[in-house]
C-alpha positions, 0 to 999 in steps of 0.5 A: 308860552310853555310848548309840551308836545304829547307824544303821538302814541299816547295823543293817538290813544286819548283820541281814539275814543272821541272818534267813537262819539262824532256826530255830524258829517262835519265832525265825523270826517274831520276827527277821521284825520283825512276828511274822507268818509267811508259809505256803508250800506248795511242791514240790522241782524232781527233783534230778538226781544228781551224775555217778558217784553212779548205783550209789550212788543209793538205791531208795527212792522216791515222795513224801514231805509235810514241815511244818515251822516252819524258814525257806524257806531252811533248810527247802529246803536241808535238802530238797536234801541229802535229795534229793542222796542220795535224788534219786527222793523227791519232797519237798513242804513245807508251812512257816509258823510253829509254831502254823499247821503245828500247827493245820493239822495238827490239821484235818487230822486231825478231818477224818481225813486228815492230810497230813503225814508228817514234822513238824520244829516248835519244841520237844519240849512241842508233840511232847508233845502230839502224842504224847498224842493218838497222832499220832506213829509210833515210830521208834528211828533208827539214827543217834540213837547220836550224839545225847544220850539226853535229846534223844530220846523215851524212846518214840522218836516224836520226836527233837531236831534241833539245839541252840538255847539262850537266852542273855544278850546284851549291847551291847558299847559299853554294857556294860563288861565281860561279866557271868557270871550271869542275876542282871546282869538284876536288877541296879541297873545293868541297871535299865530296861536289860533286853529279853526275848521274851514267853512269850504269843507266843514258844513258845521264851520260853514254855518258858524261863518254864516252866523258869525257874520250875522251876528253884530259883535262879530261880522266878517271883520271877525274873520278878517282879525283872525287872518291878520293874527295869524289863525290857521285853518284845516278842514275839520274839527278833528284836526283842531282837536289833535293840534290843540291837544297836541300843543301845536296850537294853544287856542282852537274853534271847536265842537264842544262833545269831542273836546269834552270827551278828549279831556275826560281821557287826559288830554291837556285840553279845555273847553269854554263857552264865550260870554257871547254865545255859541253857534250850534248844529243839532243834527235835524231828522225828517221823514222822506215825502212820499215815503212806502213806510210811514208808520215805521218811520214815525215810529223812528222818529218818535224814538230818537226824539223820546226820552229813552232815544235822548238817554242813549244819546247821552250815553254815546256823548251827545247833548240831548235836545230834549229839556229835562235830560242830564248831558254828558260830564262837561257839557252844557244843557240846552237850557244853559247855552246862549245859542247864537242862531240866524234866519235859516233861510237866509243861511241857505240862500247865501252859504255858497257866497259865505264860503266865497267871501271866506275863501277870499279871507283865508284862501284856499 
């Protein structure tokens, strides 16, 4: 295999745009490169409605506390879009990694005073845990008609907001022909050439490990074979992207949208949706039980799931979860994906043991 390493300055410039597009905590913390998430507490400035919109301005007003693992710029863009329609709702944002957000939420609950009204974090398994603890309010948004049933909690305590698939990435200077199957990662050609995020650090990777290990074509044997093929494990998706784009590894397991963004910026990288299917995380949204701002919380959820909110998600770089809206260039729409999934309750119950099983195979 011919090795081509991109100069560090050029690669940094190429990846800069990717950082701004990152979503779930398991993704955003990794693209930053060090696995650290900075907590942010901020309140949006009051947005004045555009000229001529006064008569259409919503009568909903008050405050809203939004807890999220989205990157700062994404969260701010979402709130700005909401305030364009609801200028009289004062939205405050608490942003950090999912683990930090949930830790704060649980601490507030323990103290008897949950501050969050709306929560938007990485994956459905996290929301299943909150649902089990009766921390989520049931709300059947009128906007869910355009969203596939499999991404909506049957009890309407949370709904997915976007599609982030884990795909097979290749360095186009090294790999001459795009593979079609996940089996490429355990081939002789890929020995020592594969890099992947760790489920021990990444919630998205933990979800993937749970799904792959419960899928007949893979199971834990797939991870054993990856280890035998000398696959490298790093903390998160950002490290995978940087290594494959830089030519240090030929193949990577990584979320699709950061690869598409890097490719769009000229990086020698391409993404493959393997024929067996792909696991996806959906960055769900839900309303906290006992919220004191129910009206504005419902309006916020409705906006995120609406055509306008989903179009905003596309502008940021994500695949929309709502059907009928085109994804960004290079990404597949939800109805084009063969989605690998597993029972969420089972994934919640076994998440810790899945991480331990992975650790036993790959070490720390």
